[in-house]
N, C-alpha and C positions, 0 to 999 in steps of 0.2 A: 083441640088440646090432646096431647098424647098422655096416656097413663100406663105405667108399667105395673102389672099385677103379678105378684110372686106367690105361688102356692105354698101353703103350709099344710102338711099332712097331719091330720088329727089322730093318726094311729088307729083308725077304725076301718075294718074291711067292709066294702060295700056288699060283697057276696051276692049281689043281685045283678045278673046280666042285663036285665031290662033297664035298670038304673044307668048302667054304663052306655047302653044304646041311647037312652034319653039324653044323657050328657053329650054324646057325640052329635046327636041331632041338633041340640041347642047350640053347641059351639059352631056347627056348620051353618046354621041359620044366621047367627051373629056375624060370621065371617062373610057370608053372602051379602049381608046388609052393610058391610063396611065398618062395623063397630069393632070387631076383632080384626086388626090389620096384620098381625103376625102372632104365631103361637109356636112355642118350642118346649122341649123338655130340658131341664138342667141336667147335665150329664152325671154329676156326682150323686144327686139325690133322686133323680128321675121324677122331679116335680115340675109342674107347668110354669112357664113364663109367658105371659100374654101381653101384647102391646095393643091397647085400646085406643080408638079415635073417638073422642066424645066432646061434648060441649063443656062439661065441668066434672069435678070429682064426684058430685052427687049422681050424675048419670052413670059414671063408672061403677059406683057402689051398687046401683040398681041392676046394672047388667050382671055384675059378678054374683049378686044375690039371687039372680034368676037361674043360675046353673044348678041342675039337680043334685050334684054332689055337695054343693054348698048348702042348698036347702035342707039336705038330709044330714048335715053336719059331719060329712066324711072328710072334707077339706075346707080350708078358708084361705083368704088371700090378703096379703099386705098390698096396699095401693100406694104408688109413688107418682106424683105429678111431675111431668117433664116439661121443661121450657127450652127454647133454643139456646145453644151454647153461645155465650158472648165473650168468652175468655180471650178471643183473638182481638177484641176491641183494644186491649192494652197495647197491642203492636200497631194496628192500623190507624187508630185515632191519632197516634203520635206522628204518623206519616201523612195524615190528611188525604187518604186515598178516597 
């Protein structure tokens, strides 16, 4: 299952370069494990947008909770479960393809 994670800045400065390095290391490890499939910054707010590949929403919560910036309450994430788009069924079911 894919889960979209949208960062919310809690308006706290980390001010700790070691924390930022720890965050980068954790994200890289999760990326190498295939748990983080894609990661971006939203242009307008410069907040993270992460696509996770997980078994369920609970696993996504556990992964996001393991990020050092989340653990230290610098940021948090909204999680959105994604399912395959089936809107085209309205067209193709009628044509019996």
